[in-house]
C-alpha positions in Angstrom: 35.6 -14.8 -44.3 32.4 -13.1 -43.3 32.3 -9.8 -41.3 29.8 -9.5 -39.0 29.1 -6.1 -36.6 29.3 -6.6 -33.2 28.5 -2.7 -31.1 30.1 0.2 -32.5 33.7 -0.7 -32.2 34.0 -4.4 -33.3 33.8 -7.0 -35.8 33.2 -10.8 -35.5 34.9 -12.4 -38.7 33.8 -15.9 -39.5 35.6 -18.5 -41.4 35.0 -22.0 -42.2 37.8 -24.3 -40.3 39.3 -24.0 -37.1 42.7 -23.9 -39.0 41.5 -21.1 -41.4 40.8 -19.3 -37.7 44.5 -20.0 -36.4 45.9 -18.9 -39.8 43.7 -15.4 -39.5 44.3 -14.9 -35.9 47.9 -15.0 -36.5 47.8 -13.0 -39.6 45.9 -10.0 -37.7 48.3 -10.3 -34.9 51.0 -9.9 -37.3 49.6 -6.6 -38.8 49.0 -5.2 -35.6 52.8 -5.9 -34.8 53.7 -4.3 -38.1 51.7 -1.2 -37.4 49.0 -2.1 -40.5 45.7 -2.7 -37.9 44.9 -0.5 -35.2 43.1 -3.0 -32.9 42.9 -3.4 -29.0 41.7 -6.9 -28.7 42.2 -9.9 -31.2 40.4 -13.3 -29.7 40.2 -16.3 -31.5 37.6 -19.1 -30.8 36.8 -22.4 -32.7 35.8 -20.5 -36.4 35.9 -17.1 -35.6 38.1 -14.3 -34.5 36.7 -11.2 -32.8 38.3 -7.6 -33.2 37.3 -5.3 -30.4 38.6 -1.3 -30.3 38.4 -0.5 -33.9 38.1 2.9 -35.3 36.4 2.0 -38.5 35.0 -1.5 -38.3 33.0 -1.2 -41.5 36.3 0.1 -43.3 38.2 -3.0 -42.6 35.2 -5.2 -43.2 35.4 -4.1 -46.9 39.3 -4.3 -47.0 39.5 -8.0 -45.4 37.9 -9.3 -48.9 41.1 -8.3 -50.5 43.3 -10.4 -48.0 45.5 -13.1 -48.4 45.8 -15.0 -45.4 48.6 -17.6 -45.3 49.1 -20.5 -43.4 49.7 -20.5 -39.7 53.6 -20.0 -39.6 55.9 -22.1 -37.5 56.7 -20.2 -34.2 59.6 -19.9 -32.8 58.6 -19.9 -29.0 59.3 -22.0 -26.7 57.4 -25.7 -26.3 55.5 -25.7 -23.4 56.1 -29.5 -21.4 53.3 -30.7 -19.5 53.9 -33.7 -17.3 51.1 -36.1 -17.4 50.2 -39.4 -15.8 48.1 -41.4 -17.8 46.1 -42.6 -15.3 42.5 -41.7 -16.5 39.3 -43.1 -15.9 38.2 -43.2 -19.6 41.7 -44.4 -20.9 40.0 -47.6 -21.6 37.2 -46.1 -23.3 39.8 -44.1 -25.7 41.8 -46.9 -26.1 38.4 -49.1 -27.5 37.3 -46.0 -29.7 40.7 -45.8 -31.4 41.0 -49.9 -31.4 44.6 -49.8 -29.4 45.7 -50.4 -26.2 46.1 -48.0 -23.3 49.7 -47.7 -23.2 49.3 -46.9 -27.3 46.8 -43.9 -26.3 49.0 -42.4 -24.0 52.2 -43.1 -26.6 50.4 -41.5 -29.5 49.2 -38.4 -27.5 52.7 -37.7 -25.8 54.4 -38.3 -29.3 52.1 -35.4 -30.9 52.8 -31.6 -30.7 49.8 -29.9 -29.6 49.2 -26.0 -30.3 46.5 -23.9 -28.4 43.8 -22.8 -30.8 41.9 -20.7 -28.5 41.0 -20.1 -24.7 37.5 -20.5 -23.0 35.1 -22.2 -20.7 37.3 -21.2 -17.5 39.9 -19.3 -16.7 43.5 -21.1 -18.0 41.7 -23.8 -20.3 42.9 -24.1 -23.6 41.5 -25.8 -26.9 44.8 -27.7 -28.2 44.6 -29.1 -31.8 47.0 -31.6 -33.1 45.3 -34.6 -31.6 46.0 -38.0 -34.1 42.3 -38.9 -34.0 39.2 -37.4 -32.8 37.2 -38.8 -30.1 33.7 -38.3 -29.1 32.4 -36.7 -25.9 31.0 -38.7 -23.0 27.5 -39.4 -23.5 27.0 -38.5 -19.7 29.0 -35.5 -18.6 30.4 -35.5 -15.1 29.1 -33.2 -12.5 32.8 -32.5 -11.3 35.8 -33.1 -13.3 38.8 -32.8 -10.9 41.2 -29.9 -11.5 44.3 -30.8 -13.6 42.6 -33.9 -15.7 43.9 -34.2 -18.9 41.0 -34.6 -21.4 40.1 -35.2 -24.9 36.9 -34.2 -26.7 36.5 -34.0 -30.6 39.9 -32.9 -32.4 40.8 -31.5 -29.2 43.0 -32.0 -26.0 43.0 -29.7 -23.1 43.5 -29.8 -19.3 40.8 -28.7 -16.7 42.5 -26.0 -14.6 39.9 -26.0 -11.8 37.1 -28.6 -10.8 34.2 -28.0 -12.8 31.4 -30.2 -14.6 32.5 -31.8 -18.0 32.3 -34.1 -21.0 35.2 -34.7 -22.1 37.4 -38.0 -22.0 39.7 -38.0 -18.9 42.8 -40.1 -20.0 45.5 -38.6 -17.4 46.4 -36.1 -14.8 48.9 -33.4 -14.3 49.9 -31.3 -11.5 50.9 -28.5 -13.6 49.2 -25.0 -12.7 47.3 -23.6 -15.6 45.8 -20.3 -14.0 47.7 -18.7 -11.2 46.8 -15.0 -10.1 50.2 -14.6 -8.3 51.8 -15.4 -11.9 52.3 -12.9 -14.9 50.9 -14.1 -17.1 48.1 -15.9 -14.8 47.8 -18.4 -17.9 50.0 -21.0 -18.5 48.9 -21.4 -22.0 47.5 -18.7 -24.6 46.4 -18.8 -28.2 49.5 -20.0 -30.3 51.5 -21.7 -27.7 53.0 -25.2 -28.5 52.5 -27.9 -26.4 53.9 -31.3 -25.5 52.7 -33.8 -22.9 55.4 -35.6 -21.0 54.4 -39.1 -19.5 55.5 -39.5 -15.8 55.3 -42.1 -13.3 52.0 -42.6 -12.0 52.7 -41.0 -8.5 52.1 -37.5 -7.0 54.2 -34.6 -8.5 55.4 -31.4 -6.8 52.8 -28.5 -7.9 54.3 -24.8 -8.3 53.1 -21.2 -9.3 55.2 -20.6 -12.0 56.5 -22.3 -14.9 60.2 -22.8 -15.3 62.6 -22.6 -18.5 65.3 -24.7 -19.6 66.8 -25.6 -22.8 64.3 -24.2 -25.0 61.3 -25.9 -23.2 59.1 -24.5 -20.6 58.2 -27.2 -17.9 54.8 -26.7 -16.0 56.4 -28.2 -12.9 59.8 -28.0 -11.0 60.2 -31.9 -10.3 58.1 -34.7 -10.8 
């Protein structure tokens, strides 16, 4: 771990892997909840965690060297289920890269349980770890990716919450609403959230502005 000053009241903590960043993020949240750490914001990224609103950043930087950071603990929270139609334009390319059939790509993706490592790029966009195999980005990014596109790049899965340029491989679509100002919280996904993708028929599903919880899971749409 390396702690770098970021202004008068913040630290940027660098680690070696995304797994270490997730573990550090979980430990920081635990210490703050236990009253052991006074900090306003804890923001994870791929291999860093930003701490903002510290009274004595340099003192915390010294303490970090002696911390034992355990692996990410299992979370008891509900799983967010996102219905997906595996009909993306890059499904065949991903199948060829993995040397499997298109239906096997869908099966593998739906069988995995993902975890939101961090959020960024656009409001509501989560970088989900748990992909069984890595996928290269497209050689030529698209100028406009449709909202609701389920995509892969490197070790991550993500869902585009709105139309934007993008170079990820598009394998499916969903009508789940990733970002909604009328919802509290506005983002369906947040760091640490567990996610599963549920295959549905390749017909239009019904959008909703909020998630519905049933039997220990949260469905991102009411009906499919």
